[in-house]
C-alpha positions in Angstrom: 5.5 10.9 11.8 2.2 11.3 10.1 -0.9 9.3 10.9 -1.5 6.2 8.8 -4.2 6.1 6.2 -5.7 2.6 6.3 -8.2 0.5 4.5 -8.4 -2.5 2.2 -8.3 -3.1 -1.6 -8.9 -6.2 -3.7 -5.8 -8.2 -4.1 -6.0 -8.1 -7.9 -5.6 -4.3 -7.6 -2.5 -4.3 -5.4 0.0 -3.6 -8.2 -2.0 -0.8 -9.8 -2.5 0.8 -6.4 1.2 0.7 -5.6 2.2 2.0 -9.1 -0.1 5.0 -8.7 0.8 5.7 -5.1 4.5 5.5 -6.1 3.9 8.0 -8.8 2.3 10.4 -6.3 5.4 10.0 -4.1 7.8 10.6 -7.0 9.1 7.0 -6.8 9.9 4.9 -9.9 8.1 1.7 -9.1 9.4 -1.2 -11.2 9.3 -5.0 -11.7 11.8 -5.5 -8.9 9.6 -3.7 -6.4 6.6 -5.7 -7.5 8.4 -9.1 -7.2 9.6 -8.1 -3.7 6.1 -7.1 -2.6 4.4 -10.0 -4.2 6.7 -12.4 -2.3 6.5 -10.4 0.9 2.7 -10.4 1.0 2.3 -14.0 0.2 2.4 -15.3 3.7 0.8 -12.4 5.6 -2.2 -12.4 7.8 -4.1 -9.3 8.7 -5.4 -10.8 11.9 -1.9 -11.4 13.3 0.0 -8.4 14.9 3.3 -9.7 13.4 1.7 -10.9 10.2 2.1 -7.8 8.1 4.7 -6.9 5.4 6.2 -3.4 5.2 7.7 -1.8 2.1 9.2 1.6 1.7 8.5 3.9 -1.3 11.2 6.6 -1.1 10.4 9.1 -3.7 11.4 12.7 -4.6 8.1 14.1 -3.2 7.5 11.8 -0.2 8.8 8.8 1.7 5.9 6.4 2.3 5.8 3.2 4.3 3.2 0.8 2.9 2.2 -1.9 5.3 0.2 -4.8 3.8 -1.5 -8.1 4.8 -3.8 -10.5 3.2 -7.3 -10.9 4.7 -7.7 -14.4 6.1 -10.0 -16.4 3.9 -10.6 -13.6 1.5 -9.3 -11.8 -1.6 -8.8 -8.5 0.1 -5.5 -6.9 1.1 -5.4 -4.7 4.2 -3.3 -1.6 3.5 -1.8 1.1 5.8 0.2 4.0 4.3 2.4 6.0 6.6 4.1 9.3 5.6 1.5 11.0 3.5 2.4 14.4 5.0 0.5 16.8 2.8 -3.3 17.2 2.6 -3.0 16.5 -1.2 -1.1 13.2 -0.7 -3.4 12.2 2.1 -6.5 12.8 -0.1 -4.9 11.0 -3.1 -4.0 8.0 -0.9 -7.5 7.8 0.6 -9.0 8.1 -2.8 -6.8 5.3 -4.2 -7.9 3.0 -1.3 -11.6 3.8 -1.9 -11.3 3.3 -5.7 -9.4 0.0 -5.6 -11.8 -1.4 -3.0 -14.7 -0.9 -5.3 -13.4 -2.3 -8.7 
């Protein structure tokens, strides 16, 4: 198992983050995925150990586990991505986190 790449993004950017990350993994992210994630993240809490939601992105290039939780009292979503096994995918994942935390 690879180390997780973790950070936070603004909640309004969650779908765009997941769509791009899915593309890098070779996964066809669609409306069904979004509805499942949107519902799953709704009652999460990044301060509770069991308050996180996990969603797999099983693509042709990589299998990623995306673990998500809303920040208590904020608009941020904490994100951890597990399975980015190549330096390129690790760099892209880290860059996406940085980009979607700043816009």
